[in-house]
N, C-alpha and C positions, 0 to 999 in steps of 0.2 A: 178762473174764467177771465178776470180782468187782465191778468198777465198774458193769457193767450190772445186776447183782443189787441193788446198793445203790440205784441210780437207780430200779429197779422197786419196791423196798421203800418208798422215799420217796413215789412216786406212789400206792401203795396206801394208805399212811398218810394222805396228803392227801385221797384220795377218801373214806376212812372218816370223817375229821373233818368233811368237808363233808356227808356223808350223816347224820352224827349230829345235825346241826342239824334235820333233818327227821324223825328217828326218835323223838325224845323230845318230849313235849307242851311247848308254850310257856308253862310255868308263870310265869316272870318277866314275860313280855310281857302275859299275861292280868292279872296282878296290877297291873302298871303302868297298863294301860288302865282297870281298875276304879277304881284310886286317882285317876286323872286325871278320870274321870267324876264321882266323889264330890266332888272338890275343886271342879269346875265347878258342881255342884249347890248347893254351899254358898253360892256367890255369885250364885245365881239365874240361871245361864247359860241355862236353858231358856226364860226370859223374854226375855233380852237377845240370845241367839244360838240361836234354836230350830233353825235348819237344821243348824248345827254339832253341837248336842247330839243331834239326831235321827240324824245321820250316825254319831256316836260310838256311840250305842246300837245302831244297826243293824249296824255293823261288828263290835261286840262279840258280838252275837247270831250273826252269820255265823261268827266265830271259834269260838264254842262249838259250832256245828253241824259245823264242820270237825274239831274235836277228837273229837266223837262218831263221825265217819267215819274217824278216825285219819289225817286229812290235815293233819299237823302243820306242814308248810311253809306251806300256805295259811292255816292258823289263826294262825300266827306273823305273817304279813303283815297279816291282817285286824286282829289285836290291835294292831299298831303303828299302823295307820291309825286305829283307834278312839282310841288314846291321843292321836295328833296332832290329831284332830278335837276331842277334849275340851279339849286345851290351847288350841286356837284359840278354842273357845267361852269358856273361862276368860278369855283375854286380851281378847276382845270385851266380855265382861261387865264386866271390871274397867275397861276404857276407857270404857264407857258409864256406869258408876258414877262414875268420876272426872269425866266431863263434867257429869253431873247435879249433883254436889257443887259444881262451880265456878259453876254458874248459880244 
């Protein structure tokens, strides 16, 4: 009986920790996405990688909308995608800049 209660308590703690990821706003993820977009803008990624930058901004806007609706799990996912899109835009822009400098 004691072993069963201990196992049940462990499962409840696990469930609560998983749920807490969706209960609190994705503050860090939103910050990361904004910083990545800003870094990409500094190297003119909008010019060199407009699709990726457009995606980054769009996903960030979607994340903000999900936060307003308290859909924190979706907001967290959208913020991560926004960050990844901005990083990709940054990399494309840097590669384009390096190619132009070599010529």
